GUZA-642468 format. One record per atom (N, C-alpha, C, CB): y, z, x. Coordinates in steps of 0.2 Angstrom, whole numbers, plus 2048, in hexadecimal, padded with zeros to 3 digits. Glycine has a CB too. Layout:
BEGIN
YZX...
//
This chain:
BEGIN
970DE7A99975DE7A9C979DE0A9F974DEBAA0975DE0AA2976DD8AA6975DD1AA096FDD8AAF972DD2A9D976DCBA9C97EDCCA99970DC7A96981DD0A96986DD0A9798BDD1A9C987DD2A93988DCDAA398EDCFAA7992DC9AAB98BDD3AAC994DC5AA4998DBEAA49A1DC5AA3994DB6A9B99FDC6A9D9A4DCCA9A9A4DD2AA199FDD0A9099FDD5AA19A0DDAAA79A4DD7AAB99ADDCAAA9A4DD0AAF9A8DD1AB39B0DCDAB39A5DCEAB99AFDCCAAB9B9DCAAA99BCDD3AA79B9DC2A9E9B7DD5AA69BCDDEAA79BBDE1AAD9B9DE6AA09B5DDEAB19B6DE3AB99BADDEABD9AFDE5ABD9BDDD9ABE9BCDD4AC59C4DD8AC69BBDC7AC59C9DD8ABF9CDDDAAC69D2DE2AC69D2DD4AC79CCDE5AC69CCDEDAC89C4DEEACC9CDDF3ABE9C1DE8ACE9BCDEAAD49BEDE2ADA9B2DEBAD09BEDE2AE09C2DDFAE39BADDBAE59C7DE3AE99BCDD3AE39B4DD3AE59AEDD1AE29B3DD7AE69AFDD5ADD9ABDD6AD89A3DD1AD69AFDD6AD39A9DCDAD49A7DC9ACD9A8DC0AD19AFDCAAC49A1DBCAD29A5DB2AD39A0DB1AD09A7DACADC9A4DAEACD9A1DAAAC69A3DA4AC59A2DADABE9A4D9FACE9A2D99ACE99ED97ACE9A3D96AD299CD8EACD996D8DACD995D88AD5994D8AAC598ED8AAD898CD87ADD985D82ADD98CD8CAE1986D7FAE297BD7FAE2978D82AE1977D7EAE5975D83ADC970D87ADE96BD84AE296DD89AD8967D8AAE5961D8BAEA962D8EAF095DD85AEE95ED8DAF695DD91AF9961D8EAFE957D94AFB967D8FB0396AD8FB08968D8FB0F96FD92B06965D8AB13962D8DB1B968D8DB1F95CD88B20967D92B2496ED92B2896AD8BB2D971D9DB2E96ED88B3096FD84B3696FD86B3B973D81B3596CD8BB3E96CD8EB45964D91B44973D93B49964D93B4E95CD98B4D960D9EB4F954D96B5595BDA4B4F95EDACB52962DABB4E960DAEB59963DADB4896ADAEB4396CDB5B40969DABB3C965DB7B3F963DC0B3E96ADC1B39964DC6B4896CDBEB36971DC1B30970DC7B2D973DBCB2B974DCAB2D975DCFB2897ADD1B26973DD4B29980DCCB23983DD0B1C987DC7B1898BDD8B20988DC8B1298BDC1B0F991DC1B0B987DBEB0B992DBCB0D999DBEB0799DDB8B039A0DC2B0B99FDB9AFC9A1DB3AFA9A7DB1AF799EDB1AF59A9DAEAF99AEDADAF29B0DAAAEC9B2DADAF39B5DABAE89B4DA7AE09B2D9FADF9BCDA8ADE9B3D9DAE49B1D96AE39ABD95AE79B6D92AE59A7D9AAE799FD98AEA99ED98AF099DD93AEA9A3D99AF59A3D97AFC9A0D9CAFF9AAD95B0099AD9CB03996DA2B05998DA2B0D98CDA0B04998DA8B10999DA9B17993DAFB1B9A2DABB18991DAEB1E989DB3B2098CDB4B2897EDADB1F98CDBBB2A98EDBEB30986DBDB34991DC7B2D988DBEB3C981DBDB3D980DC2B42981DB6B4097DDC7B4397CDCBB49978DC7B50977DD1B45973DC3B4E970DC1B56975DBAB57967DBFB57978DB6B5597DDB3B59984DB4B5797DDACB59987DBDB5598FDBCB53992DB7B52993DBDB5698FDB5B4D992DAEB49995DAFB40989DA8B4A998DACB3F99ADADB38996DA5B369A5DADB37992DA5B3098FD9AB2E994D9CB27980D97B2B993D96B25997D93B1E994D8FB1C99DD91B1E992D8CB13993D8AB11996D8AB09990D88B1399BD86B0899ED83B0399AD81AFC9A0D7EB0599ED82AF799AD82AF1995D7BAF099FD83AE9997D75AF1994D73AF2990D6DAF8995D73AEE98FD74AFD989D72B03983D75B0398AD74B0B980D73B03979D76B03976D7AB0C975D6EB00979D7DB0F978D7EB1697FD82B19976D76B1B97BD88B1B981D8BB20983D89B2497FD90B23988D88B2898AD84B2C98CD8AB32990D7FB2998BD88B39990D8DB3F999D8BB3C98ED89B4A99CD91B3B9A2D91B399A8D95B3D9A1D94B339A6D9CB3D9A8DA1B449A5D9CB499A4DABB449A4D9CB5299FD98B5499DD9EB5799FD92B58997D9EB5B992DA7B5E99ADA9B61988DA7B66999DB0B6199FDB3B679A5DB2B6999DDB3B6D9A7DABB649ADDAAB629B1DB1B619ADDA6B5B9BADB1B639BFDB7B619BADBEB659C1DB8B559B6DBEB689B3DC2B6A9AEDC9B679B7DC3B6B9ABDC4B629A7DC6B5D99EDC9B639A6DBEB5699CDD0B5E998DD1B64990DCEB5E999DDBB69994DD5B5998CDD3B53990DD4B4D984DD9B5398FDCFB4A993DCEB4198FDD2B3F992DC5B3C991DD7B3A98DDDAB3398FDDAB2D98BDE1B33995DE0B2C996DDFB2699CDD6B2599ADE7B2399BDD6B1F9A2DCEB1D9A6DD2B1499BDC1B1A9AADCFB139ABDD0B0C9B1DCBB0C9ADDD7B0A9B2DC8B069B5DC3B049BDDC6B019B0DBEB009C2DC8B069C7DCCB019CADC6AFC9CFDD1B059CADC4AF49CBDC1AF29D6DC1AF29C6DC0AEE9D4DC6AEF9DFDC8AEF9E5DC6AF79E1DD6AF09DFDC7AFA9E3DC7B009E0DBFB079E2DD0B049DCDBCB049DADB7B059D7DB7B0C9DFDB2B039D3DBCB0E9D1DBDB139CCDBDB129D2DC0B159C6DBEB189BEDBFB1C9BEDC3B209BADB9B1E9BEDCCB1F9BCDD1B219B6DD0B269BBDD4B1B9B5DD1B2D9AFDD1B319AEDD7B339AEDCDB369A8DDBB349A8DE1B389A4DE0B409A4DE6B329A6DE0B449A5DDEB4A9A1DE4B4A9AADDBB4E99BDE5B4B997DEDB4C997DEFB5698CDECB48998DE9B58998DE9B60994DE8B64998DEEB63992DE8B6A98DDE5B6E987DEDB70991DE0B74981DE9B6E97BDF3B6F97ADEEB73973DF9B6897ADF1B7A976DF0B8196EDF1B7E979DF8B88969DF1B86964DF2B85963DFAB85961DEFB8A968DFAB8A968E03B8C968E0AB84972E05B9296BE07B7F96BE0AB7C974E0DB7A966E0EB7F978E09B7F97EE09B7C983E09B7797FE08B7E989E08B7598AE06B73993E01B71987E0AB72994DFBB71999DF8B7099DDFCB6D999DF3B6D9A4DFBB6C9AADFBB679ACDF8B629AEDFAB689A8DFCB5D9ABDF6B569AFDF6B549A9DF6B509B4DEFB529B7DEEB4F9B5DE7B469BADEDB559BCDE8B429BCDE6B3F9C2DDEB3E9BCDEBB3B9C1DD9B3C9C4DD5B3D9C5DD2B369C3DD2B429CBDCDB379CDDC8B309CDDC1B339D4DC9B2C9C9DBEB2F9C9DB7B309CCDB3B299C2DB4B329D2DB0B2B9D2DA9B269CDDA4B239D6DA5B2A9CADA6B1C9C4DA2B189C4D9CB199C3DA3B129CAD99B199CAD92B189CAD8EB1F9D0D8FB139CBD91B259CCD8CB2A9C8D91B319D5D89B2C9C8D99B2E9C0D9DB369C6D9FB3A9B8D95B3D9CED9EB3A9D5DA2B3D9D2DA7B3F9DADA3B399D7DABB459D5DB0B439DDDB6B429CEDB2B4A9DCDB9B3E9E2DBDB3C9E2DC4B419E1DC0B339E0DCAB3C9E2DD2B419DBDD0B409E7DDCB3F9DCDD7B479D3DDBB499D7DE5B4A9CEDD5B569D5DE6B469D4DEFB469CEDF1B4B9D1DF4B3B9D0DF4B529CADF8B549C9DFCB529C9DF9B5A9C1E00B539C1E04B509C2E0DB569BAE02B4D9C1E11B539C1E17B5A9BBE19B5F9C2E1DB579B9E1BB639B6E1BB6A9AEE1AB669B8E23B6F9AEE21B609A7E20B5F9A5E1EB569A4E28B629ABE1AB579ABE16B4F9A6E12B4D9B1E12B4D9A4E12B4699FE09B4699FE06B41997E09B4699DE02B3F99FDFDB3999ADFAB389A4DF9B3999ADF9B2D993DF5B2C996DF2B25989DFBB2B994DF6B21997DF2B1C99EDF4B1A993DF2B159A0DF1B139A7DEFB129AADEEB099A7DE8B159ADDF3B0B9AFDF1B029B8DF0B029ADDF9AFC9B9DEFAFB9C2DF0AFB9C4DF3AF59C6DE8AFC9C8DF7AF39C8DFBAEF9CFDF7AEA9C9E03AF29CFDF6AE59D4DF5AE29DCDF1AE29D4DF9AE09DBDFBAE59E4DF8AEC9E2DF8AF09EBDFCAEE9E0DF4AF29DCDEDAF79DCDF3AFF9E4DE2AF89DADFBAFD9D9DFEB049D0DFDB079DAE08B039D1DFBB0C9C6DF8B0F9C5DFFB119C4DF1B189BEDFEB109B8E04B129B2E01B149B5E09B0A9B2E05B1B9ADE03B1E9A9E08B229AFDFFB219A1E07B1F99CE0BB2199AE0DB28996E08B1F99AE13B2B998E14B33992E18B3399EE17B3898CE12B33985E12B32984E18B34981E0CB36986E17B3D982E1EB41987E25B4197FE1CB4998AE26B3E98EE2BB3F98DE2DB37995E29B4198CE2CB3398EE2FB29995E30B2998BE3AB27996E2AB2899EE29B2A9A1E24B2699FE28B329A7E24B229AAE1EB1E9B3E1CB229AAE22B139B3E1AB219BBE16B279BDE13B1F9B8E0DB309C6E16B1E9C8E10B1C9D2E0AB209C9E14B129D2E07B1D9D7E08B1F9DDE04B1A9D6E06B279E3E07B1A9E7E07B139EDE01B149EBE0FB119EDDFDB119F2DF5B0F9F7DF9B149F6DF3B039F9DF3B199FEDF7B1E9FADFAB22A04DFBB1B9F6DFFB229F4E04B2A9F3DFCB2F9E9E0AB299F3E00B379F0DFBB3B9EADFDB3E9F3DF9B3F9E6E03B399E1E05B3D9DCE08B389E4E09B429D3E07B399D1E0BB359D1E12B369CBE08B349D1E17B319D0E1EB339CBE21B2F9D8E22B339C6E26B339C0E29B309C5E2BB269BDE32B359C1E2AB249C3E2CB1C9BDE32B189C2E23B179B6E30B1A9B2E36B179ADE38B1D9AEE33B119AAE3EB209A3E3FB259A2E43B1F9A1E41B2F99BE41B21995E47B19990E44B20991E43B0C989E4AB1F984E49B21980E47B1C983E4EB24982E46B1897DE45B11980E3CB10981E4DB07982E38B14983E33B1697FE2FB1B988E33B1797CE35B1F978E2FB22973E2BB24977E2FB23975E25B27973E1DB26978E1AB2296CE1BB2297FE1EB20983E1AB1A984E13B1C98AE1DB19982E10B18982E07B18987E04B1497AE03B15984E02B0D987DFEB0898CE04B02981DF7B04992E00B03996E00AFE99BDFDAF9998E02B0099DDFEAF699EDFCAF09A3E01AE9996DFAAEE9A7DFBAE99ADE01AE29A8DFCADB9BCDFDAE39A9E01AD69A8DFFACE9ADDFEACB9A4E03ACB9AEDFFAC49B4E02AC09B8E08AC19B2E02ABB9B3E0CAC09B6E14ABF9B9E17AC69AFE1BABC9BBE13ACA9BFE11AD09BDE15AD59C8E11AD09B6E1AAD79B1E1DAD99B0E18ADE9ADE1FAD59AEE1BAE59A9E15AEA9A3E16AEC9ACE14AF099EE13AEC997E15AEA993E13AEF994E11AE498FE18AF298CE16AFA981E18AF9991E1FB02981E12AFF97BE16AFF979E17B04976E13AFC974E1BB09971E1BB0D969E17B10971E20B0C96BE16B15966E0FB1695EE14B19969E09B1F95FE19B1B959E1DB1A956E20B17958E1FB1C95AE26B14958E29B0D956E24B0995DE2EB09959E1FB0795AE1DB0095CE1FAFB958E1CAFE963E22AFC967E26AF5970E21AF3968E31AF8970E23AED976E22AEC978E24AEC978E1FAE997FE23AEE984E29AED98AE27AE9987E2CAF598EE2AAE4995E27AE199AE2DAE6995E28AD79A0E2AAE99A3E2FAEA9ABE30AE79A3E30AF09AFE32AE29B0E34ADD9B8E31AE69ADE3CAD89C0E32AE39C6E31AE69CAE35AE29C8E29AE79CDE38AE69D2E3DAE29D8E37AE29D4E46AE79DDE3DADD9E3E38ADC9E5E37AE19E8E3AAD89E9E39AEA9ECE37AEF9E5E30AF49EDE3FAF49DFE30AF29DBE2CAF59D7E2FAFB9DFE29AF89D4E37AF89CFE3BAFE9CBE39AF99CEE43B019C3E3CAFE9C0E3BAFB9BDE40AF89BEE37AFD9B9E44AEF9B3E47AF09AFE48AF19B1E47AEF9ABE4DAF09A5E4EAF29A1E48AF09A3E54AEF999E47AF5996E41AF3993E45AED991E3EAF898FE42AE898CE44AE3987E3CAE2992E46ADE981E3FAE597BE3DAE4979E3AADE978E41AE4977E33ADE974E32AD696DE32AD4976E2CAD396AE31ACF964E32ACF962E2CACD962E37ACB95FE28ACF95AE20AD1956E20ACD955E20AD8952E1CAC794FE19AC3949E18AC8952E14AC0948E16ACD944E17AD3946E14AD993EE14AD2943E16ADF945E18AE3947E11AE8940E1EAE694EE13AEC950E0CAEF94CE0CAF6958E0BAF1948E07AF8949E07AFF94CE03B04944E07B0194EE07B06951E04B0F958DFFB0B949DFCB1695FE04B07962DFDB0496ADFFB06960DFCAFA96ADF8B0896FDF3B0C975DF5B0996EDEBB0D979DEEB0B97CDEAB0897EDEDAFF978DE4B09984DEEAFC984DEDAF698BDEAAF3983DF3AF598ADE7AEF991DE3AEB992DE5AE298EDD7AEC995DE6AE2996DEAAD9997DE1AD69A0DF1AD6994DE1AD2993DDAACC995DDEAC4989DD5ACB999DE0AC499ADE5ABD99FDEBABE993DEAABC9A2DEDAB99A4DF2AB89A0DF8AB99A5DF2AB3998DF8ABA995DFEABC98FDFCABE994E02AB798FDF5AC1988DF4AC4988DEFACA983DF1ABF986DF1ACD984DF1AD597DDEDAD8983DF9AD7980DE7ADC97ADE3ADF977DE5AE497CDDEAE0971DE8AE6970DEDAEC96ADE8AF096DDF7AE9969DE6AF6964DE3AFC95FDEBAFE96ADDFB0495DDE9AFD956DEFAFF952DECB05950DF1AF9955DEEB0A94EDECB0D948DEBB0E94DDEDB10946DF0B0B93FDF0B0A93ADE9B07940DF5B04940DE5B0393FDE0B00941DDCAFA93BDE1AFF945DE2AF6946DDDAF094FDDFAF2942DDEAE7950DDAAEB958DDAAE9959DDEAE295BDD3AE795BDE1AE395CDE6ADC963DE4AD695FDEFADF963DE5AD196BDE9ACF96ADEEACC96FDE6ACB970DF5ACC96EDFAACD973DFCAC796EDFCAD4975DFEAC0978E01ABD97BE09AB8977DFDABA980E0AABA982E13ABB984E15AB5988E15AC1980E18AB2983E1BAAC985E23AAF97CE1BAA6989E25AAE98BE2EAB3987E2EAB798AE36AAF981E31AB997FE36AC0978E31AC197EE40AC0977E2CABD970E27ABC974E22ABE96CE27AB596CE1EAC396CE18AC3964E15AC296FE16ACB966E10ABF960E0BABB960E04ABE963E0AAB395EE05AC4958E00AC8956DF9AC3950E05AC9958DF4AC6953DEEAC1952DEAAC7957DE9AB994CDE8ACA94BDE3ACF94CDDCACE944DE4AD1951DD9AD1952DD1AD094BDCCAD2958DCFAD594CDD1AD8946DCCADD941DD1AE394DDC6AE493CDD1AE3938DD2AE7934DCEAEA935DD6AE6931DD2AF192EDCEAF692FDCBAF892BDCDAF7937DCCAFC93BDC8B02939DCDB08944DC8B01934DC9B0B930DCDB10934DCEB18928DC9B1093ADCAB1893DDCCB1E944DCEB1E93DDC9B22943DD4B18948DDBB1794FDD6B17947DE3B20952DD7B10955DD3B0E95DDDAB11952DCFB07964DD6B14967DDCB1596CDDAB12967DDEB1B971DD5B0D976DD6B08971DD2B0597FDD4B09978DD1AFF976DCDAF997EDCCAF6970DD1AF5980DC7AF2986DC4AF0985DC2AE9988DBDAF4989DC1AE4989DBDADD98DDB8ADC98BDC1AD8989DB3ADA98FDACAD898DDAAAD2990DA5ADD990DABACF98CDA6AC7988DADAC4983D9DACA981DA9AC397EDADAC1977DACAC697DDADABA97BDABACA973DAAAD3976DB1AD8975D9EADC972DB3AD7971DB8ADF96FDB5AE796ADBEADD975DB4AED972DB3AF2971DB8AF8974DADAF396BDB8AF996ADBCAFF969DBBB05968DC0AFE969DC1B0C968DBFB12961DC2B1496FDC0B1695DDC0B18956DC5B1A957DC5B2494DDC0B18957DCBB24958DCBB2E957DC9B30958DCFB32950DCAB2F949DCDB3594BDCDB3C942DC7B3694DDD2B3894EDD7B40949DD9B43951DDDB40942DDAB4393DDDBB4393BDD6B4993BDD9B3D93DDD0B4793CDCBB4D943DC9B5293ADC3B4A946DCFB5294CDCDB54948DD0B5D954DD2B50946DD3B5E945DD9B64945DD4B6A93DDDEB6393EDCEB6793ADC7B6D93FDC4B6F935DC1B6A944DC2B72946DBDB74942DB4B73947DBFB7A93EDB5B75938DB1B76936DAEB70933DB3B78934DB2B69932DB1B63938DADB6092FDB8B5F933DA9B5C935DA5B57938DA8B4E92DDA2B5693EDACB4E93EDAFB4893BDACB40944DB1B48939DA3B4493CD9DB3E943D9EB38936D9CB38942D99B35948D96B3494CD9BB2E947D8FB32951D9DB2D957DA3B2D958D9DB22961DA3B38957D9FB1D959D9FB1695DDA4B15955D9FB12962DA3B0E967DA5B0C960DA6B0596EDA0B0C95EDACB0195BDA9AFC95BDA7AF7959DAAAFC95BDA2AF2960DA4AEB95EDA7AE6962DA0AE795DDA9AE1959DADADC95FDB0AD6955DB5AE095CDADACF961DAEAC9961DB6ACA95EDACAC0968DB8AC5967DC0AC2963DC1AC196ADC2ABE961DBCABA961DBCAB4963DC4AAE95ADB9AB2
//
């Protein structure tokens, strides 16, 4: 199935926002030029530019197609950013969507989350969409009609922002989606969501008016271990970062999900991956090394690997 990936991209690209990126870039790992980055997500544009979001620095890093290193692009804490998590390049509107998950003080309280947009060429801020007091944001995806969907990890909810709306509003709350994380649309028009702690993969159908149907848990061919961000890479295939150490491609047929491991043995907690041409680029969060500010977590590198 994956050998027909280029055909799949041609068929699905008009239906799946940000799903396939066929432009070449220099193949190889991409070091991030900073310390204590603790990256949580990655986005790519059609020309092969990469953006990396940082929880540790509250920054965004960028590597242009001809660059071998990702450098600071939105400076740490700029525009009030506190913890950068979800990222998504909006090809049709030429925007970079950024989830700012808000502060997380040592006392366990939580700062207010928001979604920001930036000009992907200059880094200039565009719009800001605050969440309700107890709302959170994690991964992002965009439907074919331009509606933006975001996962609320801690509250088992999904929010959405319709084109022209001024604020994200709750779209679906379901206890089955506890620790909901990665989101992606496939060509069938359904929203797919995974759950980080359970390792579940769900299809959420959309009614004609855009309201959610009941989530359907898919039968996976092998267990998913802490699935995190995911992206559509064809009409029926998802690219999933598994925090347990794998990058996987998952093909959906009805209620069955066939998992193919792209790479395993990534010991620093893969948190997100994107496809550029035939190459997968994945960030490793190293969150286990984040708790001690005196500890050296080492270099942060975007790992490159062939999709095959």
